C-alpha positions in Angstrom: -8.2 10.2 13.3 -8.9 10.5 9.2 -6.7 11.2 6.3 -6.5 15.0 7.2 -5.6 14.1 10.9 -2.5 12.0 9.4 -1.1 15.1 7.7 -1.8 17.3 11.1 -0.6 14.7 13.5 2.8 14.0 11.9 4.0 17.6 12.0 4.2 17.3 15.8 7.6 15.9 17.3 5.7 12.9 19.3 6.2 10.6 16.5 6.4 7.5 18.6 3.1 8.2 20.3 1.5 9.0 17.0 2.8 5.5 15.4 1.1 3.9 18.2 -2.2 5.6 18.0 -1.8 5.3 14.0 -1.4 1.5 14.3 -4.4 1.3 16.7 -6.4 3.2 14.2 -5.6 1.0 11.3 -6.4 -2.0 13.1 -10.0 -0.6 13.7 -10.0 0.2 10.1 -9.3 -3.4 9.3 -12.4 -4.3 11.3 -14.5 -2.7 8.6 -13.9 -5.5 6.3 -14.8 -8.3 8.7 -18.2 -9.9 9.5 -20.0 -8.1 12.4 -20.1 -10.6 15.3 -24.0 -10.0 15.4 -24.4 -11.5 11.9 -24.8 -15.3 11.5 -25.0 -15.3 7.8 -22.6 -13.8 5.6 -21.7 -13.4 1.8 -18.3 -11.7 0.9 -20.0 -9.6 -1.5 -22.1 -7.7 1.2 -19.2 -5.8 2.4 -16.9 -5.1 -0.6 -17.7 -1.4 -0.4 -16.3 -1.5 3.1 -13.1 -3.4 1.9 -12.6 -0.6 -1.0 -13.1 2.0 1.7 -10.1 0.3 3.9 -7.8 0.1 0.8 -8.5 3.6 -0.3 -8.0 5.1 3.2 -4.9 2.9 3.8 -3.1 4.4 0.6 -4.1 8.0 1.7 -2.7 7.4 4.9 0.5 5.9 3.5 0.8 9.1 1.0 0.2 11.6 4.1 3.2 9.7 5.7 5.4 10.3 2.7 4.3 13.6 2.2 5.3 14.8 5.7 8.6 12.5 5.7 7.2 10.3 8.6 9.8 7.6 7.7 9.8 6.1 11.2 5.9 6.0 11.2 6.0 4.2 7.8 8.2 1.8 9.2 6.2 1.0 12.1 2.9 0.7 9.8 4.8 -2.0 7.5 6.3 -3.9 10.2 3.4 -4.1 12.7 1.4 -6.9 13.0 -2.4 -6.3 13.2 -4.9 -8.4 15.3 -7.3 -10.3 13.2 -10.9 -9.6 13.9 -12.5 -12.3 16.1 -14.9 -13.5 13.5 -12.1 -14.1 11.1 -9.7 -16.0 13.4 -8.8 -19.7 12.6 -6.5 -22.0 14.4 -3.9 -20.2 16.1 -3.4 -17.3 14.0 -4.1 -14.1 15.9 -2.2 -11.4 13.8 -1.9 -10.6 10.2 0.4 -8.1 8.1 -0.4 -4.8 6.5 -1.5 -6.6 3.3 -4.6 -7.3 5.2 -5.7 -3.7 4.1 -5.9 -4.5 0.5 -9.5 -4.6 -1.1 -11.4 -4.7 -4.3 -15.0 -5.1 -5.7 -16.2 -6.7 -9.0 -19.4 -4.8 -8.5 -17.4 -1.7 -9.2 -17.2 -3.0 -13.0 -20.3 -0.7 -13.6 -17.8 2.0 -13.9 -16.1 0.4 -16.9 -17.1 1.5 -20.5 -19.6 -0.4 -22.0 -18.3 -3.8 -23.4 -15.2 -3.5 -21.3 -13.8 -4.9 -18.0 -11.7 -3.1 -15.7 -8.5 -4.5 -14.7 -8.8 -3.0 -11.0 -12.4 -1.5 -10.4 -11.1 -0.4 -7.1 -8.3 1.8 -8.6 -10.7 3.3 -11.0 -13.0 4.5 -8.0 -10.0 5.9 -6.2 -8.9 8.0 -9.3 -12.4 9.3 -9.9 -12.8 10.3 -6.3 -9.2 12.0 -5.9 -9.9 15.6 -5.7 -7.6 16.7 -3.0 -5.0 19.3 -4.1 -2.4 18.4 -1.1 -2.6 14.6 -1.7 -3.4 14.2 -5.5 -4.0 10.8 -7.4 -0.3 10.7 -8.5 0.7 10.9 -4.7 -1.4 7.9 -4.3 0.1 6.0 -7.1 3.4 6.6 -5.7 2.2 5.5 -2.0 0.7 2.3 -3.7 4.3 1.9 -5.4 5.8 2.1 -1.7 3.4 -0.5 -0.4 3.9 -2.8 -3.3 7.8 -2.9 -2.8 6.9 -3.6 0.9 4.9 -6.4 -0.1 7.6 -7.7 -2.2 10.4 -7.4 0.5 8.3 -8.6 3.7 8.5 -12.4 3.4 5.1 -13.3 5.2 2.9 -11.1 3.1 0.7 -13.0 0.6 -1.0 -10.7 -1.7 -1.3 -7.1 -2.9 -2.7 -6.2 -6.6 -1.4 -2.5 -7.1 -4.2 -1.4 -9.3 -3.5 2.3 -9.2 -0.5 1.9 -11.1 -2.4 0.9 -14.3 -3.1 4.7 -14.1 0.8 5.5 -14.2 2.4 7.1 -17.0 4.7 4.6 -18.9 8.4 4.8 -17.1 7.4 7.8 -15.1 10.0 8.6 -12.4 8.2 8.9 -9.1 9.8 11.6 -6.9 10.4 9.6 -3.8 12.0 6.7 -5.7 13.9 9.2 -8.1 15.6 10.8 -4.9 16.3 7.2 -3.7 19.0 7.1 -6.4 21.2 9.4 -4.3 22.5 8.1 -1.1 20.8 10.7 1.1 17.4 9.7 -0.5 18.2 5.9 -0.2 19.0 6.3 3.4 15.2 7.7 4.0 13.8 4.4 2.2 16.2 2.3 4.1 14.5 3.7 7.4 11.2 2.6 5.8 12.3 -0.9 4.7 14.6 -1.7 7.3 17.2 -2.6 4.5 20.4 -0.4 4.4 22.0 -2.0 1.7 20.6 -1.1 -2.1 21.9 -4.7 -3.4 20.2 -6.5 -0.4 17.1 -4.6 -1.4 17.3 -5.4 -5.2 17.7 -9.2 -3.8 14.7 -8.9 -1.7 12.7 -7.6 -4.5 13.6 -10.3 -6.9 12.7 -13.0 -4.2 9.2 -11.2 -3.7 8.8 -11.3 -7.5 9.2 -15.0 -7.4 7.1 -15.8 -4.5 4.2 -13.6 -5.8 4.6 -15.0 -9.3 4.7 -11.5 -10.8 5.8 -12.8 -14.0 2.6 -14.7 -14.5 0.5 -11.4 -14.1 -0.5 -11.2 -17.7 -2.8 -8.1 -17.3 -0.1 -5.9 -15.8 1.9 -4.0 -18.5 4.3 -3.0 -15.8 5.0 -6.4 -14.4 8.4 -6.5 -16.4 9.2 -2.9 -15.8 8.0 -2.3 -12.5 11.5 -2.1 -11.1 12.0 1.0 -13.5 9.3 2.6 -11.8 11.3 2.5 -8.6 14.6 3.1 -10.3 15.7 0.1 -8.7 18.8 -0.5 -10.6 20.0 3.2 -9.7 19.3 3.3 -6.1 21.8 4.6 -4.1 24.3 5.1 -7.1 24.5 8.8 -6.9 26.1 11.1 -4.2 
């Protein structure tokens, strides 16, 4: 399965079977970030490229699922627990949540203009490589907005830096979240989140803000208006 395969497979009726295969695929994808068992010596920088590839691929998978209205599959992706690669297991922890697909690489600062530093080098690379007509970069940004929403409302997630949102136009209304201001659209979002009440969702987002310390993210211009991007205050307010 690859990014194109997600678009093709979600057009079938066997969504439950597809979700199971998709989760297995993502679990294998996650392994690319881990130390191969045959390596005894290891430095984190050696596989930063793999981490960025995992991050980028995950965002494309989410964007493809959103494009094909595969809301149940999205729910499965965000609520599944992924087996931690054997070389990264410590203590009794065997599984991790979807935030394990995040990745970045400081080596990609070579993409920055002379004398400047990129706030998210991985996002810059993803932007430059976004050449698909069916999943343009704007769809990838919207996908990461959904991922970040799920990080906020999932209590046991630990970290996600939504770098592609640095490239989002100021106060842009993303289509999926704009539709969620209507009850019909919010019901689709509620399938993904598992939260069927808009006020409960807003409370969960605020709690996520506190847990992740979003107010301290000084380099994120959207940190105080992130909820505006999602139209959070207007969700499920229109018929």
